FIPA-933077 format. One record per residue (C-alpha): residue in one letter; z, x, y. Coordinates in steps of 0.2 Angstrom, whole numbers, plus 5000, padded with zeros to 4 digits. Layout:
<rs>
<'A', <Z, X, Y>>;
...
</rs>
This chain:
<rs>
<'M', <4797, 5050, 4671>>;
<'N', <4785, 5057, 4684>>;
<'R', <4771, 5046, 4678>>;
<'L', <4783, 5031, 4679>>;
<'K', <4787, 5035, 4697>>;
<'R', <4768, 5036, 4701>>;
<'L', <4766, 5019, 4693>>;
<'F', <4779, 5012, 4704>>;
<'C', <4770, 5020, 4719>>;
<'V', <4753, 5013, 4714>>;
<'A', <4761, 4996, 4711>>;
<'I', <4769, 4996, 4728>>;
<'L', <4754, 5002, 4738>>;
<'A', <4742, 4991, 4729>>;
<'M', <4751, 4974, 4729>>;
<'V', <4753, 4962, 4743>>;
<'S', <4762, 4946, 4744>>;
<'V', <4752, 4933, 4735>>;
<'A', <4759, 4919, 4745>>;
<'A', <4753, 4921, 4763>>;
<'Q', <4767, 4919, 4775>>;
<'A', <4765, 4913, 4793>>;
<'Q', <4781, 4920, 4799>>;
<'Y', <4779, 4938, 4807>>;
<'D', <4797, 4942, 4801>>;
<'I', <4793, 4940, 4783>>;
<'D', <4778, 4951, 4784>>;
<'Q', <4788, 4964, 4793>>;
<'F', <4802, 4964, 4780>>;
<'F', <4789, 4965, 4766>>;
<'Y', <4781, 4980, 4774>>;
<'R', <4797, 4989, 4778>>;
<'G', <4804, 4985, 4761>>;
<'R', <4789, 4992, 4752>>;
<'Q', <4788, 5007, 4763>>;
<'M', <4806, 5011, 4760>>;
<'L', <4802, 5010, 4741>>;
<'I', <4788, 5023, 4743>>;
<'D', <4800, 5034, 4754>>;
<'G', <4813, 5033, 4740>>;
<'K', <4826, 5024, 4751>>;
<'Y', <4830, 5012, 4738>>;
<'S', <4847, 5005, 4745>>;
<'S', <4838, 5001, 4761>>;
<'A', <4824, 4993, 4752>>;
<'I', <4836, 4981, 4743>>;
<'E', <4844, 4976, 4760>>;
<'N', <4826, 4971, 4766>>;
<'F', <4822, 4961, 4750>>;
<'N', <4839, 4953, 4751>>;
<'I', <4835, 4946, 4768>>;
<'L', <4818, 4940, 4761>>;
<'A', <4826, 4931, 4747>>;
<'R', <4838, 4922, 4759>>;
<'L', <4823, 4917, 4770>>;
<'D', <4813, 4910, 4756>>;
<'S', <4820, 4910, 4738>>;
<'T', <4803, 4906, 4731>>;
<'L', <4796, 4923, 4735>>;
<'F', <4794, 4930, 4717>>;
<'D', <4787, 4947, 4723>>;
<'A', <4803, 4950, 4734>>;
<'Y', <4813, 4949, 4718>>;
<'F', <4800, 4960, 4709>>;
<'F', <4801, 4974, 4722>>;
<'R', <4820, 4973, 4723>>;
<'G', <4820, 4975, 4704>>;
<'I', <4810, 4991, 4706>>;
<'A', <4822, 4997, 4719>>;
<'K', <4837, 4994, 4707>>;
<'Y', <4828, 5002, 4693>>;
<'N', <4826, 5018, 4703>>;
<'L', <4844, 5018, 4707>>;
<'G', <4848, 5017, 4688>>;
<'D', <4854, 4998, 4689>>;
<'Y', <4844, 4992, 4674>>;
<'I', <4854, 4976, 4672>>;
<'G', <4851, 4971, 4690>>;
<'A', <4832, 4976, 4688>>;
<'E', <4830, 4966, 4673>>;
<'K', <4839, 4951, 4681>>;
<'D', <4827, 4952, 4696>>;
<'F', <4811, 4953, 4685>>;
<'N', <4818, 4938, 4676>>;
<'T', <4819, 4928, 4692>>;
<'S', <4801, 4934, 4697>>;
<'L', <4794, 4928, 4681>>;
<'R', <4803, 4912, 4682>>;
<'L', <4795, 4909, 4699>>;
<'N', <4778, 4915, 4693>>;
<'P', <4776, 4915, 4674>>;
<'I', <4759, 4924, 4675>>;
<'Y', <4764, 4938, 4686>>;
<'T', <4758, 4953, 4676>>;
<'P', <4767, 4967, 4685>>;
<'A', <4784, 4959, 4682>>;
<'Y', <4781, 4958, 4663>>;
<'H', <4775, 4977, 4664>>;
<'Y', <4790, 4983, 4674>>;
<'R', <4803, 4972, 4665>>;
<'A', <4796, 4980, 4649>>;
<'I', <4799, 4997, 4656>>;
<'T', <4817, 4992, 4660>>;
<'L', <4820, 4985, 4643>>;
<'S', <4813, 5000, 4635>>;
<'R', <4825, 5011, 4645>>;
<'T', <4840, 5001, 4639>>;
<'G', <4834, 5002, 4621>>;
<'K', <4828, 4984, 4619>>;
<'Y', <4812, 4989, 4612>>;
<'D', <4807, 4973, 4603>>;
<'M', <4809, 4963, 4619>>;
<'A', <4800, 4977, 4629>>;
<'L', <4785, 4976, 4616>>;
<'K', <4785, 4957, 4618>>;
<'D', <4783, 4958, 4637>>;
<'L', <4769, 4971, 4635>>;
<'A', <4760, 4960, 4623>>;
<'E', <4761, 4946, 4636>>;
<'A', <4755, 4957, 4650>>;
<'V', <4740, 4963, 4639>>;
<'D', <4735, 4945, 4636>>;
<'L', <4736, 4942, 4654>>;
<'R', <4727, 4958, 4659>>;
<'P', <4718, 4967, 4645>>;
<'S', <4708, 4978, 4656>>;
<'Y', <4724, 4986, 4664>>;
<'T', <4725, 5002, 4655>>;
<'G', <4742, 5007, 4661>>;
<'L', <4749, 4994, 4650>>;
<'Y', <4743, 5004, 4635>>;
<'F', <4752, 5019, 4641>>;
<'S', <4768, 5010, 4644>>;
<'R', <4767, 5002, 4627>>;
<'G', <4763, 5019, 4619>>;
<'V', <4779, 5026, 4626>>;
<'T', <4789, 5011, 4620>>;
<'Y', <4782, 5013, 4602>>;
<'F', <4786, 5031, 4603>>;
<'L', <4804, 5028, 4608>>;
<'S', <4806, 5015, 4595>>;
<'Q', <4799, 5028, 4582>>;
<'Q', <4783, 5018, 4578>>;
<'F', <4772, 5034, 4580>>;
<'E', <4756, 5028, 4572>>;
<'K', <4756, 5012, 4584>>;
<'A', <4760, 5024, 4598>>;
<'V', <4745, 5035, 4594>>;
<'K', <4733, 5020, 4594>>;
<'D', <4739, 5014, 4611>>;
<'F', <4737, 5032, 4618>>;
<'N', <4720, 5033, 4611>>;
<'R', <4715, 5017, 4620>>;
<'F', <4722, 5024, 4636>>;
<'I', <4714, 5041, 4634>>;
<'K', <4697, 5033, 4631>>;
<'A', <4699, 5024, 4648>>;
<'E', <4707, 5039, 4657>>;
<'P', <4702, 5055, 4648>>;
<'K', <4709, 5066, 4662>>;
<'A', <4727, 5060, 4661>>;
<'A', <4737, 5075, 4655>>;
<'D', <4753, 5065, 4652>>;
<'A', <4744, 5054, 4639>>;
<'Y', <4739, 5070, 4629>>;
<'L', <4757, 5076, 4630>>;
<'N', <4764, 5060, 4623>>;
<'R', <4751, 5058, 4610>>;
<'G', <4754, 5076, 4605>>;
<'A', <4773, 5072, 4603>>;
<'C', <4768, 5057, 4592>>;
<'Y', <4758, 5069, 4581>>;
<'L', <4772, 5081, 4580>>;
<'Y', <4784, 5068, 4573>>;
<'L', <4771, 5063, 4561>>;
<'G', <4770, 5081, 4555>>;
<'D', <4753, 5085, 4561>>;
<'T', <4755, 5101, 4570>>;
<'T', <4737, 5104, 4571>>;
<'K', <4733, 5088, 4581>>;
<'A', <4749, 5090, 4591>>;
<'L', <4743, 5108, 4596>>;
<'N', <4726, 5102, 4601>>;
<'D', <4733, 5088, 4612>>;
<'Y', <4744, 5101, 4621>>;
<'N', <4730, 5113, 4623>>;
<'K', <4720, 5099, 4631>>;
<'A', <4734, 5094, 4642>>;
<'I', <4736, 5112, 4648>>;
<'K', <4717, 5113, 4651>>;
<'I', <4717, 5097, 4662>>;
<'N', <4733, 5103, 4672>>;
<'T', <4736, 5121, 4671>>;
<'F', <4750, 5120, 4684>>;
<'D', <4761, 5108, 4674>>;
<'P', <4775, 5118, 4665>>;
<'E', <4778, 5104, 4653>>;
<'G', <4762, 5108, 4642>>;
<'Y', <4767, 5126, 4640>>;
<'I', <4785, 5121, 4635>>;
<'R', <4778, 5108, 4622>>;
<'R', <4766, 5121, 4615>>;
<'S', <4779, 5134, 4614>>;
<'R', <4789, 5123, 4602>>;
<'I', <4774, 5122, 4590>>;
<'Y', <4772, 5141, 4591>>;
<'A', <4790, 5143, 4587>>;
<'M', <4789, 5132, 4572>>;
<'Q', <4774, 5143, 4566>>;
<'E', <4785, 5158, 4569>>;
<'K', <4773, 5164, 4583>>;
<'T', <4787, 5170, 4594>>;
<'D', <4777, 5181, 4605>>;
<'E', <4765, 5166, 4609>>;
<'A', <4780, 5155, 4612>>;
<'L', <4788, 5167, 4623>>;
<'T', <4772, 5169, 4633>>;
<'D', <4771, 5150, 4636>>;
<'L', <4789, 5149, 4641>>;
<'D', <4787, 5163, 4653>>;
<'M', <4772, 5154, 4661>>;
<'A', <4782, 5138, 4662>>;
<'I', <4796, 5147, 4671>>;
<'E', <4783, 5155, 4683>>;
<'L', <4777, 5138, 4687>>;
<'D', <4794, 5130, 4689>>;
<'S', <4809, 5142, 4692>>;
<'L', <4821, 5128, 4691>>;
<'N', <4815, 5121, 4674>>;
<'T', <4831, 5122, 4664>>;
<'F', <4822, 5115, 4649>>;
<'A', <4811, 5131, 4649>>;
<'F', <4825, 5143, 4651>>;
<'F', <4835, 5134, 4637>>;
<'N', <4820, 5136, 4625>>;
<'R', <4817, 5154, 4630>>;
<'A', <4835, 5158, 4626>>;
<'L', <4832, 5152, 4608>>;
<'I', <4816, 5162, 4606>>;
<'R', <4824, 5178, 4614>>;
<'Y', <4839, 5176, 4602>>;
<'D', <4827, 5175, 4587>>;
<'K', <4819, 5191, 4593>>;
<'S', <4837, 5199, 4595>>;
<'Q', <4835, 5200, 4613>>;
<'I', <4854, 5195, 4615>>;
<'Q', <4856, 5200, 4633>>;
<'G', <4840, 5190, 4638>>;
<'A', <4846, 5175, 4629>>;
<'L', <4863, 5175, 4638>>;
<'E', <4854, 5177, 4655>>;
<'D', <4843, 5162, 4651>>;
<'L', <4858, 5151, 4646>>;
<'N', <4868, 5157, 4661>>;
<'T', <4853, 5151, 4672>>;
<'V', <4854, 5134, 4664>>;
<'L', <4873, 5133, 4667>>;
<'E', <4871, 5138, 4685>>;
<'Q', <4861, 5122, 4688>>;
<'E', <4870, 5111, 4675>>;
<'P', <4888, 5118, 4673>>;
<'G', <4893, 5104, 4661>>;
<'N', <4878, 5105, 4649>>;
<'A', <4887, 5104, 4632>>;
<'L', <4873, 5111, 4621>>;
<'T', <4870, 5126, 4632>>;
<'L', <4889, 5130, 4632>>;
<'Y', <4889, 5128, 4613>>;
<'N', <4875, 5141, 4611>>;
<'R', <4882, 5153, 4623>>;
<'A', <4899, 5152, 4614>>;
<'I', <4891, 5156, 4598>>;
<'I', <4882, 5172, 4606>>;
<'R', <4898, 5177, 4615>>;
<'A', <4908, 5176, 4599>>;
<'Q', <4895, 5186, 4589>>;
<'I', <4896, 5200, 4602>>;
<'G', <4915, 5200, 4602>>;
<'D', <4917, 5192, 4619>>;
<'Y', <4930, 5181, 4612>>;
<'N', <4940, 5175, 4627>>;
<'N', <4924, 5169, 4636>>;
<'A', <4918, 5161, 4619>>;
<'L', <4934, 5151, 4618>>;
<'D', <4932, 5145, 4636>>;
<'D', <4915, 5139, 4632>>;
<'Y', <4921, 5130, 4616>>;
<'D', <4935, 5122, 4626>>;
<'R', <4922, 5115, 4639>>;
<'V', <4911, 5108, 4625>>;
<'I', <4926, 5099, 4617>>;
<'A', <4931, 5092, 4633>>;
<'V', <4914, 5085, 4635>>;
<'N', <4912, 5080, 4617>>;
<'P', <4929, 5079, 4608>>;
<'N', <4921, 5073, 4591>>;
<'N', <4910, 5088, 4589>>;
<'V', <4914, 5095, 4572>>;
<'L', <4905, 5111, 4573>>;
<'A', <4914, 5116, 4590>>;
<'Y', <4931, 5115, 4582>>;
<'F', <4925, 5124, 4566>>;
<'N', <4917, 5138, 4576>>;
<'R', <4931, 5139, 4588>>;
<'A', <4943, 5141, 4574>>;
<'G', <4932, 5156, 4568>>;
<'V', <4935, 5164, 4585>>;
<'F', <4954, 5161, 4583>>;
<'L', <4953, 5170, 4566>>;
<'E', <4945, 5185, 4573>>;
<'M', <4958, 5186, 4586>>;
<'G', <4972, 5184, 4573>>;
<'R', <4978, 5167, 4580>>;
<'F', <4980, 5159, 4563>>;
<'R', <4990, 5144, 4569>>;
<'D', <4977, 5139, 4582>>;
<'A', <4963, 5142, 4569>>;
<'T', <4973, 5131, 4557>>;
<'D', <4974, 5117, 4570>>;
<'D', <4955, 5118, 4573>>;
<'Y', <4951, 5117, 4555>>;
<'S', <4962, 5102, 4553>>;
<'K', <4953, 5094, 4567>>;
<'A', <4936, 5097, 4559>>;
<'I', <4942, 5090, 4543>>;
<'S', <4949, 5075, 4551>>;
<'L', <4932, 5072, 4559>>;
<'Y', <4923, 5076, 4543>>;
<'P', <4934, 5074, 4527>>;
<'D', <4921, 5082, 4515>>;
<'F', <4919, 5098, 4525>>;
<'A', <4923, 5110, 4511>>;
<'K', <4921, 5126, 4520>>;
<'A', <4934, 5120, 4533>>;
<'Y', <4946, 5118, 4519>>;
<'M', <4942, 5136, 4512>>;
<'N', <4944, 5143, 4529>>;
<'R', <4960, 5134, 4533>>;
<'S', <4966, 5140, 4516>>;
<'Y', <4964, 5158, 4522>>;
<'A', <4972, 5155, 4539>>;
<'K', <4987, 5147, 4530>>;
<'S', <4989, 5161, 4518>>;
<'Q', <4990, 5173, 4533>>;
<'L', <5004, 5162, 4540>>;
<'G', <5013, 5163, 4523>>;
<'Q', <5010, 5145, 4519>>;
<'F', <5004, 5150, 4501>>;
<'T', <5007, 5133, 4493>>;
<'S', <4998, 5123, 4506>>;
<'A', <4984, 5137, 4506>>;
<'K', <4982, 5135, 4487>>;
<'K', <4980, 5116, 4489>>;
<'D', <4967, 5118, 4502>>;
<'A', <4957, 5130, 4491>>;
<'E', <4958, 5117, 4477>>;
<'I', <4952, 5103, 4488>>;
<'A', <4937, 5114, 4493>>;
<'Q', <4932, 5118, 4475>>;
<'Q', <4933, 5099, 4471>>;
<'K', <4922, 5095, 4486>>;
<'I', <4909, 5108, 4480>>;
<'R', <4909, 5101, 4462>>;
<'E', <4907, 5083, 4469>>;
<'Y', <4893, 5088, 4480>>;
<'Q', <4884, 5097, 4465>>;
<'L', <4886, 5082, 4454>>;
<'R', <4877, 5071, 4468>>;
<'T', <4863, 5084, 4471>>;
<'G', <4861, 5093, 4454>>;
<'D', <4863, 5109, 4464>>;
<'S', <4870, 5124, 4455>>;
<'L', <4871, 5137, 4469>>;
<'G', <4890, 5137, 4469>>;
<'Q', <4899, 5141, 4485>>;
<'A', <4883, 5143, 4495>>;
<'M', <4883, 5124, 4496>>;
<'F', <4899, 5118, 4505>>;
<'A', <4897, 5100, 4502>>;
<'D', <4887, 5095, 4518>>;
<'T', <4873, 5108, 4521>>;
<'T', <4867, 5126, 4517>>;
<'R', <4864, 5130, 4535>>;
<'K', <4875, 5143, 4544>>;
<'Y', <4887, 5135, 4556>>;
<'D', <4885, 5149, 4569>>;
<'K', <4867, 5146, 4571>>;
<'L', <4861, 5141, 4588>>;
<'L', <4856, 5123, 4590>>;
<'A', <4839, 5118, 4596>>;
<'L', <4834, 5102, 4605>>;
<'D', <4829, 5093, 4589>>;
<'A', <4846, 5096, 4581>>;
<'D', <4857, 5081, 4579>>;
<'F', <4869, 5087, 4592>>;
<'A', <4855, 5089, 4605>>;
<'K', <4847, 5072, 4602>>;
<'K', <4861, 5063, 4611>>;
<'D', <4869, 5076, 4622>>;
<'F', <4857, 5088, 4630>>;
<'D', <4850, 5079, 4646>>;
<'N', <4864, 5066, 4647>>;
<'E', <4872, 5063, 4664>>;
<'L', <4889, 5060, 4656>>;
<'L', <4890, 5078, 4652>>;
<'Q', <4899, 5084, 4667>>;
<'H', <4914, 5096, 4664>>;
<'R', <4926, 5086, 4675>>;
<'D', <4934, 5069, 4676>>;
<'V', <4927, 5057, 4689>>;
<'D', <4940, 5048, 4699>>;
<'I', <4933, 5031, 4702>>;
<'R', <4944, 5023, 4716>>;
<'L', <4945, 5005, 4721>>;
<'K', <4938, 4999, 4737>>;
<'P', <4952, 4998, 4750>>;
<'L', <4962, 4983, 4755>>;
<'F', <4957, 4971, 4769>>;
<'K', <4967, 4971, 4785>>;
<'F', <4965, 4970, 4803>>;
<'N', <4959, 4987, 4810>>;
<'L', <4955, 4993, 4827>>;
<'S', <4937, 4989, 4831>>;
<'S', <4926, 5000, 4842>>;
<'N', <4914, 4985, 4845>>;
<'N', <4900, 4997, 4843>>;
<'G', <4893, 4989, 4827>>;
<'M', <4877, 4979, 4827>>;
<'R', <4875, 4965, 4815>>;
<'M', <4859, 4964, 4805>>;
<'A', <4849, 4948, 4806>>;
<'L', <4854, 4936, 4792>>;
<'E', <4868, 4947, 4787>>;
<'S', <4880, 4938, 4775>>;
<'K', <4897, 4938, 4784>>;
<'W', <4913, 4928, 4782>>;
<'E', <4915, 4917, 4797>>;
<'D', <4932, 4909, 4801>>;
<'K', <4937, 4901, 4817>>;
<'E', <4956, 4905, 4814>>;
<'I', <4951, 4924, 4813>>;
<'E', <4940, 4923, 4828>>;
<'K', <4954, 4914, 4838>>;
<'F', <4967, 4927, 4832>>;
<'T', <4957, 4942, 4836>>;
<'G', <4954, 4935, 4853>>;
<'E', <4972, 4934, 4857>>;
<'I', <4976, 4952, 4852>>;
<'P', <4977, 4964, 4867>>;
<'I', <4967, 4977, 4858>>;
<'P', <4950, 4975, 4849>>;
<'V', <4953, 4972, 4830>>;
<'E', <4943, 4965, 4816>>;
<'L', <4946, 4961, 4798>>;
<'N', <4938, 4974, 4786>>;
<'S', <4942, 4986, 4772>>;
<'I', <4938, 5002, 4782>>;
<'K', <4951, 5016, 4782>>;
<'N', <4959, 5020, 4799>>;
<'S', <4945, 5027, 4810>>;
<'T', <4947, 5041, 4823>>;
<'N', <4932, 5032, 4833>>;
<'L', <4944, 5023, 4845>>;
<'P', <4938, 5009, 4856>>;
<'D', <4934, 5011, 4874>>;
<'N', <4950, 5012, 4886>>;
<'Y', <4961, 5012, 4870>>;
<'H', <4974, 5023, 4877>>;
<'M', <4975, 5014, 4893>>;
<'K', <4977, 4997, 4884>>;
<'L', <4990, 5004, 4873>>;
<'A', <5000, 5010, 4888>>;
<'Q', <4999, 4993, 4895>>;
<'I', <5005, 4985, 4879>>;
<'M', <5020, 4997, 4878>>;
<'E', <5025, 4993, 4895>>;
<'E', <5023, 4974, 4893>>;
<'L', <5032, 4974, 4876>>;
<'S', <5046, 4984, 4884>>;
<'D', <5047, 4971, 4898>>;
<'K', <5048, 4956, 4886>>;
<'E', <5061, 4964, 4875>>;
<'K', <5072, 4967, 4890>>;
<'A', <5069, 4949, 4895>>;
<'K', <5073, 4944, 4877>>;
<'V', <5056, 4934, 4876>>;
<'Q', <5053, 4927, 4859>>;
<'G', <5039, 4918, 4850>>;
<'A', <5020, 4919, 4848>>;
<'E', <5018, 4928, 4865>>;
<'I', <5028, 4944, 4860>>;
<'S', <5023, 4943, 4842>>;
<'K', <5005, 4948, 4847>>;
<'L', <5011, 4963, 4856>>;
<'Y', <5021, 4968, 4841>>;
<'F', <5006, 4966, 4830>>;
<'A', <4995, 4976, 4842>>;
<'K', <5008, 4990, 4843>>;
<'A', <5009, 4990, 4824>>;
<'V', <4990, 4992, 4822>>;
<'A', <4991, 5007, 4834>>;
<'D', <5005, 5015, 4824>>;
<'G', <4995, 5013, 4808>>;
<'V', <4981, 5023, 4816>>;
<'E', <4992, 5038, 4818>>;
<'N', <5001, 5036, 4802>>;
<'R', <5018, 5031, 4810>>;
<'Y', <5022, 5020, 4795>>;
<'N', <5040, 5016, 4798>>;
<'S', <5037, 5011, 4816>>;
<'A', <5022, 5001, 4811>>;
<'L', <5032, 4992, 4797>>;
<'E', <5046, 4988, 4810>>;
<'N', <5033, 4981, 4822>>;
<'Y', <5025, 4970, 4809>>;
<'T', <5042, 4964, 4804>>;
<'Q', <5046, 4959, 4822>>;
<'A', <5030, 4950, 4823>>;
<'I', <5034, 4940, 4808>>;
<'K', <5051, 4936, 4814>>;
<'N', <5044, 4929, 4830>>;
<'E', <5030, 4920, 4822>>;
<'P', <5034, 4917, 4804>>;
<'E', <5019, 4906, 4799>>;
<'Q', <5006, 4918, 4805>>;
<'T', <4995, 4923, 4789>>;
<'F', <4988, 4938, 4796>>;
<'Y', <5004, 4947, 4800>>;
<'Y', <5008, 4946, 4781>>;
<'I', <4991, 4953, 4776>>;
<'N', <4993, 4968, 4787>>;
<'R', <5011, 4971, 4783>>;
<'G', <5007, 4970, 4764>>;
<'A', <4992, 4982, 4766>>;
<'L', <5003, 4994, 4776>>;
<'Q', <5016, 4995, 4762>>;
<'A', <5003, 4999, 4750>>;
<'E', <4996, 5012, 4761>>;
<'M', <5014, 5020, 4763>>;
<'I', <5015, 5021, 4744>>;
<'D', <4998, 5029, 4743>>;
<'F', <5002, 5042, 4757>>;
<'I', <5019, 5046, 4750>>;
<'S', <5012, 5048, 4732>>;
<'S', <4997, 5059, 4738>>;
<'M', <5010, 5071, 4746>>;
<'E', <5019, 5072, 4730>>;
<'N', <5003, 5074, 4720>>;
<'N', <5008, 5059, 4709>>;
<'V', <4993, 5047, 4712>>;
<'Q', <4988, 5034, 4699>>;
<'I', <4970, 5031, 4699>>;
<'L', <4957, 5023, 4688>>;
<'T', <4948, 5037, 4678>>;
<'L', <4933, 5036, 4668>>;
<'D', <4931, 5051, 4656>>;
<'N', <4915, 5060, 4652>>;
<'S', <4912, 5050, 4636>>;
<'G', <4911, 5034, 4646>>;
<'A', <4928, 5028, 4640>>;
<'A', <4941, 5023, 4654>>;
<'R', <4959, 5027, 4655>>;
<'A', <4973, 5027, 4667>>;
<'R', <4978, 5045, 4672>>;
<'V', <4993, 5050, 4683>>;
<'K', <4992, 5067, 4692>>;
<'E', <5011, 5069, 4690>>;
<'R', <5023, 5081, 4697>>;
<'S', <5037, 5068, 4701>>;
<'S', <5045, 5056, 4690>>;
<'M', <5046, 5043, 4704>>;
<'N', <5039, 5026, 4701>>;
<'Y', <5032, 5016, 4715>>;
<'D', <5035, 4998, 4718>>;
<'Y', <5021, 4987, 4725>>;
<'A', <5032, 4971, 4724>>;
<'P', <5035, 4970, 4743>>;
<'A', <5017, 4972, 4746>>;
<'I', <5012, 4959, 4733>>;
<'H', <5026, 4947, 4740>>;
<'D', <5018, 4948, 4758>>;
<'M', <5000, 4945, 4751>>;
<'T', <5006, 4930, 4741>>;
<'K', <5014, 4923, 4756>>;
<'A', <4998, 4925, 4765>>;
<'A', <4988, 4916, 4751>>;
<'K', <5000, 4902, 4752>>;
<'L', <4999, 4900, 4771>>;
<'M', <4980, 4901, 4770>>;
<'P', <4974, 4897, 4753>>;
<'K', <4955, 4897, 4757>>;
<'L', <4955, 4915, 4763>>;
<'P', <4946, 4926, 4750>>;
<'F', <4953, 4943, 4756>>;
<'T', <4971, 4939, 4752>>;
<'Y', <4966, 4937, 4734>>;
<'Y', <4955, 4953, 4734>>;
<'N', <4970, 4962, 4741>>;
<'L', <4981, 4955, 4727>>;
<'G', <4968, 4961, 4715>>;
<'N', <4970, 4979, 4721>>;
<'L', <4989, 4977, 4721>>;
<'Y', <4990, 4971, 4704>>;
<'C', <4978, 4984, 4698>>;
<'L', <4989, 4998, 4706>>;
<'S', <5004, 4989, 4697>>;
<'S', <4995, 4991, 4680>>;
<'D', <4994, 4972, 4678>>;
<'L', <4975, 4973, 4675>>;
<'P', <4972, 4955, 4668>>;
<'E', <4980, 4948, 4684>>;
<'A', <4970, 4959, 4695>>;
<'I', <4954, 4952, 4687>>;
<'N', <4961, 4934, 4690>>;
<'Q', <4963, 4938, 4709>>;
<'Y', <4946, 4946, 4711>>;
<'T', <4938, 4931, 4703>>;
<'K', <4947, 4919, 4715>>;
<'A', <4941, 4930, 4729>>;
<'I', <4923, 4929, 4723>>;
<'E', <4924, 4910, 4720>>;
<'L', <4929, 4908, 4738>>;
<'Y', <4916, 4921, 4745>>;
<'P', <4902, 4925, 4733>>;
<'A', <4896, 4939, 4745>>;
<'L', <4912, 4949, 4744>>;
<'S', <4904, 4965, 4737>>;
<'Q', <4920, 4975, 4736>>;
<'A', <4928, 4962, 4724>>;
<'Y', <4913, 4964, 4712>>;
<'F', <4915, 4983, 4713>>;
<'N', <4933, 4983, 4710>>;
<'R', <4932, 4970, 4696>>;
<'G', <4918, 4979, 4688>>;
<'L', <4929, 4995, 4687>>;
<'V', <4944, 4986, 4680>>;
<'L', <4933, 4978, 4667>>;
<'I', <4925, 4994, 4662>>;
<'Y', <4943, 5001, 4661>>;
<'L', <4947, 4987, 4649>>;
<'K', <4932, 4992, 4639>>;
<'D', <4922, 4976, 4643>>;
<'K', <4908, 4987, 4649>>;
<'E', <4894, 4974, 4649>>;
<'K', <4903, 4962, 4661>>;
<'G', <4909, 4977, 4671>>;
<'C', <4891, 4983, 4673>>;
<'I', <4885, 4966, 4678>>;
<'D', <4898, 4966, 4692>>;
<'L', <4894, 4984, 4698>>;
<'S', <4875, 4978, 4699>>;
<'K', <4880, 4964, 4710>>;
<'A', <4891, 4975, 4721>>;
<'G', <4876, 4987, 4723>>;
<'E', <4864, 4973, 4727>>;
<'L', <4877, 4967, 4740>>;
<'G', <4877, 4984, 4748>>;
<'V', <4890, 4995, 4739>>;
<'Q', <4880, 5011, 4737>>;
<'D', <4894, 5019, 4727>>;
<'A', <4890, 5006, 4713>>;
<'Y', <4874, 5015, 4708>>;
<'S', <4882, 5032, 4705>>;
<'V', <4895, 5023, 4693>>;
<'I', <4881, 5013, 4685>>;
<'K', <4871, 5029, 4681>>;
<'K', <4886, 5037, 4673>>;
<'Y', <4893, 5023, 4663>>;
<'C', <4881, 5008, 4661>>;
<'I', <4866, 5017, 4654>>;
<'K', <4866, 5015, 4635>>;
<'E', <4865, 5031, 4625>>;
<'E', <4850, 5032, 4614>>;
</rs>
């Protein structure tokens, strides 16, 4: 990954726009955008390249650089799309083939990535960096011999590149040639003695050769070079455990978990050690967390059941063995252990049946394998189930360094409703910023006695200048007109302004009454209905949050989505009045996208998700730059398990400036390998 970042920096520094632009602004945006990429300010870089694309839609390198920014934010769908556009505009632009291949490789599309790299090599056969990237792609697609050939080419051109030796060494290791792998790791360490990666890799070979002292020395060196390298601590824990240095192994696993508290593999190993030393309660806590992260981990249930047996909790043990069996029906040892647990509960008939099933499973396994070792072979493997798992174990290949392994649910909230809020008038609009323009809105805001603007920002404490003085004037004028029994549009604007002010201070009932009075005096004014509908939804949100009974969209750690209600009250909340007001607004002003966006939110909160998608889609059709609509529709689509479409929407939201989109993309749109 470090090499990949260096490649990006080299590309950014080395490349300039092929098409010379006469306009000073274009050159400035290119310079600023590339500099932001180098500085790691990827969202700001995207904003600059968005402007360039609007200035001139034929600037292929603007899309290319924007693709690099998206890649670094984890938005591989968006990056691939931008590289596609770059190549459509310039079919011989080698860097776009190169970095599109890197993106495709990252998403597991190895065949397509290799095709792009072949195209890039044909265009620029002297560019050795392509061979490095293709070697990595061959490695990831498990074509190790081809990977070795490409790394050989790269090393011939750049013999001082330590990363290439590390990667070629990994290929040799998978090909079973530990001698060549060790030689490459030695070479990498000689070239760069300050890189911990070489020592970590070499320690693995020493461990395979049972040279535990040498392995431990290498891992000590890696940790000395990088005291935050959790990979080194994890591996050292395994070596220390093998050398019966139990306390040292626990200390290393604790260090990993201090930095990565949801790392399932580390929790699993610590649980095993804790159980072996009799620390049962803490072992159970670790197993609980492993299962929360990976609910289909058979061994976690099996070993947690063993802890329950040691504690005499036979019913809990029975439940866990049953879960292990449901996940792996041929698990004979789970049947045998469940038989024992049931016998302790006095369930002798059922215990006998489990024992018979276990014996049958063993006989079936022996017939398939020709094995005659008896009960040592419990249908699936001879290994001990309480052995620490290393990084090359099946469990680890998928789960060790995966960002989804966080021991918590991530509450993904919808972007808020649009309504007229107080405006401080301090915001500066960026040149060429895409913004909805509407004469009716401009006319309406100009008639309101306090500064307001239509946005989706929650009430701010940043009040406009002279706000309190203006509010006092409104109160006085409103009182005079009420006494004079004035009606119509003139007083309705005062009611509306007072309602907005009430909303700032969460005086919901007063705000609702003032919006209602405004509507009574001017019943065909669209914007009153928008604000009253939004207020009614806010009232529900406020009340429900006080009662800790908030329905939210929750994406769990396996990437699945579900509805979750934090519930202490049985009260159900009715969004029908808010939906009624927003529907009325849509009828009065059918071309305004924000009413449909708001309806999308309200239907989502009412659990009518298909209709929510329909409303978001209407909003986007009217206003394709409505970033919040893409974000919210993306969340709903992921919730409905249409992850591909949902991730495309989130990518678009990120491109349009919703920075939260990239954290969601990283967690739920990156395919697990």
